[in-house]
C-alpha positions in Angstrom: 0.0 0.0 0.1 2.8 2.4 1.1 4.7 1.8 -2.2 1.9 2.2 -4.3 1.2 5.5 -2.9 4.8 6.7 -3.4 4.6 5.5 -7.1 1.3 7.5 -7.4 3.2 10.7 -5.6 6.0 10.6 -8.2 3.9 10.1 -11.2 2.0 13.4 -10.3 5.2 15.3 -10.2 5.8 17.4 -13.3 9.2 16.1 -15.0 9.2 19.2 -17.1 9.0 21.4 -14.4 11.3 19.6 -11.7 13.3 16.6 -12.3 13.8 15.6 -8.5 11.8 14.3 -6.0 11.2 15.0 -2.2 13.8 13.8 0.3 11.1 13.0 2.6 7.4 13.2 2.9 4.8 12.9 5.7 0.9 12.7 5.9 -1.1 12.6 8.8 -5.0 12.3 8.5 -7.4 12.9 11.5 -10.7 13.4 12.7 -12.1 15.0 15.9 -11.4 11.7 17.7 -7.7 11.0 16.4 -5.3 10.2 13.7 -6.9 8.0 11.0 -4.1 7.3 8.7 -0.1 7.9 8.6 2.1 7.8 5.5 5.7 8.3 5.9 8.5 8.2 3.1 12.2 9.0 3.3 14.8 10.3 5.6 14.8 12.9 8.4 18.7 12.9 8.0 20.2 11.5 4.8 23.9 11.6 6.3 23.1 9.2 9.0 20.4 7.4 7.1 17.6 7.9 9.8 14.3 7.4 8.6 11.5 10.0 9.1 8.7 9.5 11.3 5.5 11.2 12.0 6.9 12.0 15.5 9.9 13.9 14.2 10.2 17.8 14.7 10.8 19.9 11.7 10.7 23.7 11.3 7.3 24.0 9.9 7.5 27.5 8.4 4.5 29.9 8.3 2.1 27.3 9.9 3.8 28.8 12.9 1.7 32.1 12.4 -1.6 30.0 13.1 -0.1 28.7 16.3 1.1 32.1 17.4 -2.4 33.5 16.8 -3.8 30.8 19.1 -1.5 32.3 21.9 -2.8 35.8 21.0 -6.3 34.8 21.2 -5.8 33.3 24.8 -4.3 36.5 25.7 -7.3 38.4 24.3 -9.8 36.0 26.1 -7.7 37.0 29.3 -8.2 40.6 28.7 -4.6 41.2 28.2 -4.7 42.2 24.6 -7.5 44.0 22.4 -7.4 43.2 18.7 -8.6 46.6 17.8 -6.5 48.6 20.0 -3.6 50.9 18.5 -0.7 48.7 18.2 1.5 51.9 19.3 -0.1 51.6 22.8 0.7 48.0 22.9 4.2 48.2 21.7 5.1 51.5 23.7 6.2 53.5 20.7 4.5 54.9 17.5 3.9 52.5 14.8 2.6 54.4 11.8 3.0 54.1 8.2 4.9 57.5 7.2 2.4 58.0 4.3 -0.7 57.6 6.4 0.4 59.0 9.8 -3.0 59.3 11.1 -4.2 55.9 10.4 -3.8 53.4 13.5 -2.3 49.8 12.8 -4.1 47.5 15.0 -3.4 44.0 16.1 -5.9 42.8 13.9 -4.3 44.4 11.0 -1.0 42.7 11.8 -2.5 39.3 12.4 -4.4 39.5 8.9 -1.6 41.0 6.8 -3.5 44.2 6.0 -0.9 46.6 8.1 0.7 48.0 5.2 4.3 46.7 6.1 6.4 44.7 3.6 9.3 42.5 4.0 11.5 44.6 1.6 13.7 45.7 4.7 13.9 42.2 6.3 12.2 40.9 9.1 14.1 37.9 11.0 17.9 39.2 11.0 17.6 41.5 14.1 20.3 40.1 16.5 20.2 39.4 20.3 20.4 42.7 21.9 19.0 44.7 18.8 15.7 46.4 18.6 13.1 45.4 15.9 12.0 48.9 15.6 15.0 49.9 13.8 13.7 47.9 10.8 10.5 50.0 10.4 12.9 53.1 10.0 13.7 51.9 6.6 11.4 53.4 4.0 11.4 49.8 2.4 9.4 48.5 5.2 6.2 50.4 4.1 3.8 50.1 1.5 3.1 53.7 0.9 0.5 53.3 -1.9 -2.2 51.7 0.4 -3.3 52.8 3.7 -3.4 50.2 6.6 -6.6 48.2 6.5 -7.2 48.7 2.8 -4.8 46.2 1.0 -3.5 42.4 1.7 0.0 41.8 1.4 1.3 38.8 3.1 4.1 40.0 5.5 6.4 38.0 7.6 7.4 41.2 9.6 3.9 41.2 11.0 4.5 38.3 13.2 7.8 39.6 15.0 5.7 42.6 15.8 2.6 40.6 17.1 5.3 38.6 19.4 6.7 41.6 20.7 3.2 42.9 21.6 2.7 39.5 23.5 6.0 39.9 25.1 5.1 43.5 26.4 1.9 42.6 27.8 3.1 39.8 29.9 6.8 40.2 30.5 7.5 36.8 29.3 9.7 35.8 26.6 7.7 34.7 23.7 9.1 31.0 23.5 8.2 30.4 27.1 4.7 32.3 26.6 3.9 30.0 23.9 4.7 27.0 25.9 2.7 28.2 28.5 -0.4 29.2 26.6 -0.6 26.6 23.7 2.0 23.9 23.5 2.1 22.5 27.0 -1.8 22.7 27.5 -2.0 20.5 24.2 0.6 18.1 25.4 2.9 18.7 22.5 6.5 18.2 22.3 7.5 21.4 20.2 9.2 24.6 20.7 10.1 27.8 18.8 13.8 27.8 17.7 14.8 25.0 19.9 15.7 26.6 23.2 12.9 25.0 25.3 12.8 21.6 23.4 14.4 18.6 25.2 17.8 17.0 24.1 15.6 13.9 23.0 13.6 15.8 20.7 16.1 17.8 19.2 18.0 14.4 18.6 14.9 13.5 16.2 15.2 17.0 14.1 14.3 16.7 10.6 17.0 18.3 8.6 15.8 20.7 6.0 17.4 20.2 2.4 17.2 22.4 -0.6 15.9 20.8 -4.1 19.6 19.8 -4.7 19.7 17.8 -1.5 22.0 20.2 0.3 21.2 20.5 4.1 20.0 24.2 4.7 18.6 24.3 8.1 18.4 21.9 11.4 21.6 19.9 10.4 22.6 19.7 13.9 24.0 16.1 14.1 21.6 15.1 16.9 22.0 18.2 19.1 20.6 21.5 19.6 22.0 24.6 17.8 24.8 26.2 19.8 22.8 29.2 19.6 18.8 29.1 19.2 18.6 32.6 18.1 20.7 35.2 16.0 23.6 35.9 18.2 24.7 39.5 19.0 27.3 41.1 16.5 30.2 39.7 18.4 28.9 36.3 18.4 27.6 36.2 22.0 24.4 34.1 23.0 23.7 35.2 26.4 19.9 34.8 26.3 19.6 36.9 29.5 20.1 39.8 27.4 16.6 39.3 26.3 14.1 42.3 27.2 10.5 41.9 27.1 9.1 43.9 23.8 12.5 44.7 22.4 13.0 42.2 19.8 10.2 40.0 18.9 11.8 38.2 16.0 14.3 36.4 18.3 12.1 33.2 18.4 10.8 33.0 14.8 7.1 33.5 15.7 6.5 33.9 11.9 8.3 30.5 11.0 10.4 29.0 13.5 8.0 26.4 15.2 9.5 23.0 15.7 6.8 20.4 15.5 5.9 16.9 14.2 3.4 16.0 11.8 1.3 14.0 14.5 1.8 17.2 16.6 0.0 19.4 13.8 -2.8 17.1 13.6 -3.4 18.0 17.4 -3.6 21.4 16.3 -6.1 20.6 13.5 -8.1 18.7 16.0 -8.3 21.7 18.2 -9.6 23.7 15.2 -12.2 20.7 14.5 -13.1 20.9 18.2 -14.1 24.5 18.4 -11.2 25.1 20.7 -11.6 21.9 22.7 -9.0 18.9 22.6 -9.0 15.8 24.8 -12.2 17.1 26.5 -10.3 20.5 27.7 -11.1 23.9 26.3 -8.1 26.0 25.1 -10.2 28.6 23.3 -13.8 29.6 23.0 -15.8 29.0 19.9 -16.1 32.8 19.5 -12.5 33.3 19.3 -11.9 30.4 16.7 -14.6 31.7 14.5 -12.7 35.2 14.7 -9.5 33.5 13.7 -11.3 31.9 10.8 -13.0 35.0 9.5 -12.1 35.8 6.7 -11.0 39.4 7.3 -10.0 39.7 3.7 -11.2 38.1 0.4 -9.6 38.8 -2.9 -11.1 40.9 -5.6 -9.0 42.7 -8.1 -7.3 45.7 -6.7 -7.6 44.9 -2.8 -4.5 42.7 -2.4 -1.7 40.4 -3.7 -2.5 36.6 -3.9 1.2 35.6 -3.5 4.0 36.2 -1.3 6.4 38.4 -2.6 9.3 36.4 -1.4 8.2 33.6 -3.6 8.4 35.8 -6.7 4.6 35.8 -7.7 4.9 32.3 -9.4 2.2 31.0 -7.0 -0.3 33.9 -8.2 -3.8 32.9 -6.6 -2.3 31.1 -3.6 -3.8 33.4 -1.1 -7.4 34.5 -1.6 -9.3 34.4 1.7 -7.5 35.2 5.0 -8.6 35.7 8.6 -6.3 36.0 11.8 -3.4 33.9 10.6 -6.0 31.3 9.0 -6.2 30.7 5.3 -9.3 29.4 3.7 -9.1 27.3 0.6 -11.1 27.1 -2.4 -12.3 30.7 -3.0 -14.6 30.8 -5.9 -13.3 33.9 -7.5 -11.7 34.4 -10.7 -7.8 34.2 -10.4 -8.0 32.1 -7.4 -6.2 28.8 -7.5 -6.2 27.7 -4.0 -7.8 24.2 -4.0 -5.0 21.6 -4.0 -7.5 19.1 -2.9 -9.6 19.8 -6.2 -13.1 19.4 -4.6 -14.1 22.9 -3.9 -14.4 22.5 -0.1 -13.8 25.4 2.1 -10.9 23.9 4.1 -9.1 26.2 6.8 -5.6 26.2 8.3 -2.3 27.7 6.9 0.6 26.6 4.5 4.2 26.7 5.2 7.3 27.2 2.6 10.9 27.7 3.5 14.3 25.9 3.4 13.2 23.4 0.9 9.9 22.6 3.2 6.5 22.7 1.7 3.8 22.0 4.4 0.2 22.5 5.1 -2.5 21.9 7.8 -5.9 21.7 6.7 -9.3 20.9 8.1 -12.9 20.5 6.7 -14.7 21.6 9.8 -18.1 20.7 8.1 -17.1 17.1 7.3 -14.8 16.9 10.7 -11.7 15.8 9.0 -8.4 17.1 8.3 -4.9 16.5 7.0 -1.4 17.6 7.9 1.7 17.1 5.7 5.3 18.3 4.8 7.8 17.5 2.1 11.5 18.2 2.5 13.9 18.9 -0.4 11.6 20.8 -2.4 12.1 23.8 -4.8 11.6 27.3 -3.7 8.6 27.5 -6.2 5.5 25.6 -6.1 5.9 23.7 -9.1 3.8 21.1 -11.4 0.4 21.5 -9.7 -2.9 22.1 -11.2 -3.6 24.7 -8.5 -1.1 27.2 -7.0 0.3 24.3 -4.9 2.7 22.1 -6.3 2.2 18.9 -7.6 3.9 17.1 -4.7 1.5 19.0 -2.2 -1.7 18.1 -4.4 -0.7 14.1 -4.2 -0.5 14.7 -0.2 -3.6 16.2 -0.1 -5.1 13.2 -1.6 
């Protein structure tokens, strides 16, 4: 059965677009009661020959944003944050697009990629001891043609600012805060940027490879990295230098979650359960509905349907977006956001970075979901009938 599935997967690849194959793939299907099927192929670490399992942690890229938003909504429910408050008050300094100085930027706009920020000035490279605020002084950080709230532009920089707001509201370091609010209550062996994962969990890390099979992330030979964050300019990695609300990029809220495919399935079950998992409530149903939204739906002129970092090759990829939650299969001309091909409006999030392509998608009406990832992939999503890659379309089925 497994070998037949692998053959089908490889047959779906477009040989003309990409002649390779993934280093590894995993697909975990689930419903409200638990995991219903697991398919795994390939190696977590090619150098050692260690085979991939559904329990091995991987840097899951932008699916991290959805998990970060779960933490935000817990703070909203606790009265620590307000979605529609001016982010300037939450950050402790003025956050304004210089072209629209009178228009507030709210937490809701940051979470839904309508803040008018861009990634053109960078978003992740602020080192330990540095201030994320410095990036915003670069004119390239701003879309000066569209006012906050008027335009969707998928921007990673939004989420370090979200993390910074969370830190300032609580006084807690982002990775520790997420462990307390989301990861530990859900029973997940997961962490943002390795600091809080156990040595045993880190030893099972999935090495990320590019399309040529070169290791590009988490090739740590069974150990934690020497420094889990971007070190200071002199190479120091003393985390006691962390200060709340100074540098929300340190623990990569936009993409740095390490979690297994089985762990992702538990996040999906939470979405299916309206905020409940294993009989315990993490969020109110109204908070889940607020996340799903959508806050934005594509129509010509109101936003970009692709991530600019990806070069625009996946136009039609983003067409409905809530608070860090995508909705698929948008029935609008120009939208190509249905890797399943059945028109069902699944919700979740995609991920793509360092040769990884990933997805977590749930059909709340049918009560089913799937989590997947593939490593050793090209930067572009190639070969598919939708804006997703042929490999992801095969994993969808």
